C-alpha positions as CSV (number, residue, x, y, z in Angstrom):
1,M,138.6,121.2,72.4
2,K,137.5,124.0,74.0
3,F,134.4,124.9,75.8
4,S,132.4,128.0,74.4
5,T,132.6,131.4,75.7
6,K,129.0,131.5,76.6
7,T,129.9,128.2,79.1
8,R,133.1,130.4,80.3
9,Y,131.5,133.9,80.8
10,G,128.8,131.3,82.3
11,I,130.7,130.6,85.6
12,R,131.7,133.3,85.5
13,A,127.7,134.8,85.8
14,M,127.1,132.4,88.2
15,L,130.2,132.9,90.2
16,E,128.9,136.8,91.5
17,I,125.2,135.8,91.5
18,A,126.6,132.8,94.3
19,S,129.4,135.3,95.9
20,D,125.9,137.7,97.1
21,E,126.2,137.7,100.7
22,T,123.2,140.1,100.9
23,Q,120.8,137.8,99.3
24,S,119.1,141.0,97.8
25,G,120.1,139.4,94.2
26,V,122.7,140.7,91.4
27,F,121.6,142.5,89.0
28,Q,122.0,141.5,85.3
29,K,124.1,145.3,84.8
30,D,126.2,144.5,88.0
31,I,127.7,141.5,86.5
32,A,128.1,142.7,82.6
33,E,130.0,145.2,84.5
34,R,132.5,143.8,87.1
35,Q,132.8,141.1,84.1
36,Q,133.3,143.2,81.7
37,I,130.4,141.5,79.5
38,S,128.4,143.3,76.7
39,V,124.8,143.5,78.3
40,K,123.5,142.0,75.4
41,Y,125.3,138.6,74.8
42,L,124.9,138.3,79.2
43,D,121.3,138.5,78.2
44,Q,121.4,134.8,76.3
45,I,124.1,133.9,79.1
46,I,121.2,134.8,81.5
47,H,118.3,132.9,79.4
48,A,120.0,130.3,79.2
49,L,120.9,130.0,82.9
50,K,117.7,131.0,83.9
51,A,116.2,127.6,81.3
52,A,118.7,125.5,83.3
53,N,116.8,126.6,86.5
54,L,119.8,127.4,87.8
55,I,118.6,131.1,88.6
56,V,115.6,132.9,89.3
57,N,115.0,136.8,89.4
58,L,114.6,137.5,92.7
59,R,111.3,139.4,92.2
60,G,110.1,139.2,89.2
61,R,111.3,141.6,86.2
62,K,113.4,144.3,87.0
63,S,114.9,142.3,90.1
64,G,118.2,140.8,91.1
65,Y,118.9,137.2,90.5
66,I,119.8,134.4,93.1
67,L,120.5,130.9,92.6
68,T,117.6,128.3,93.2
69,R,119.8,126.5,94.9
70,S,122.9,126.7,97.8
71,S,126.2,127.1,95.8
72,S,127.4,123.7,97.3
73,E,124.9,121.9,94.9
74,I,125.4,123.5,92.0
75,T,128.5,121.5,89.9
76,M,130.7,123.1,86.6
77,L,128.7,120.6,84.8
78,D,124.9,122.2,85.7
79,I,126.6,125.2,84.3
80,H,128.0,124.1,81.9
81,R,125.0,122.0,80.0
82,A,122.9,125.2,80.4
83,F,125.0,125.9,77.6
84,E,125.9,122.7,75.6
85,P,124.8,119.1,75.1
86,G,127.2,117.2,77.0
87,I,131.2,116.8,77.0
88,C,132.8,114.2,74.0
89,V,136.1,115.3,73.3
90,I,136.4,113.6,70.1
91,D,133.3,113.4,67.7
92,C,133.7,109.4,68.0
93,L,132.4,108.8,70.9
94,S,129.1,110.8,70.5
95,S,126.0,108.9,70.4
96,S,125.2,110.7,67.2
97,I,128.1,109.6,65.2
98,E,128.8,106.0,63.9
99,C,131.9,105.8,63.0
100,D,133.0,102.7,60.6
101,R,136.2,103.0,62.7
102,E,135.0,101.8,65.8
103,A,135.6,97.9,65.8
104,K,139.4,98.1,64.8
105,C,139.6,101.4,67.0
106,R,142.8,100.9,68.7
107,V,142.6,104.7,70.7
108,K,138.7,105.4,71.1
109,G,139.4,104.3,74.2
110,F,142.7,106.6,75.2
111,W,139.3,109.5,74.5
112,G,137.1,107.7,76.2
113,E,138.9,107.7,79.4
114,L,140.1,111.8,79.1
115,N,136.5,112.5,78.2
116,N,135.3,110.3,81.4
117,R,138.2,111.9,83.5
118,I,136.9,115.2,82.1
119,L,133.2,114.9,83.0
120,H,133.8,113.6,86.6
121,Y,136.0,117.3,87.1
122,F,133.2,119.0,85.9
123,K,130.8,116.8,88.5
124,S,133.3,117.2,91.4
125,V,133.7,121.0,91.1
126,T,131.0,123.2,92.5
127,L,130.1,126.7,92.5
128,Q,131.5,126.5,96.3
129,D,134.5,125.3,95.6
130,M,134.9,128.2,93.2
131,L,134.2,130.9,95.5
132,D,136.3,128.8,98.6
133,G,139.4,128.9,96.3
134,K,140.1,125.6,96.2
135,I,140.6,125.3,92.8
136,K,144.3,126.6,91.9
137,L,146.7,127.0,89.2
138,D,149.5,124.9,90.2
């Protein structure tokens, strides 16, 4: 399983916006520069984050972006869902796939448990956790 570039860059953009202590809004060009993301590609990411109601322009067009709610209320799953419909480690766990081996499959439970753990982890980590440095590589 691999997470999309949009999800990864979306998290980085959200961290930039969440880290603005002035609450004056963060400009897209500044996010692009600091995160080394092309403005054109970041435009697609910003559009998805706005559509998911995670960010808004502070004072209309040509102004900076702010979060729509507290960073402690926005999870990594919220950000992921702005770009993907859900987390699914293998196709047969998807509700849109009908597997002819399901009745005799011995490993679906394993993949389902892994999927649930990833989903739970994405739900349990907030932007604030990331800002506070609570998530570290062991």
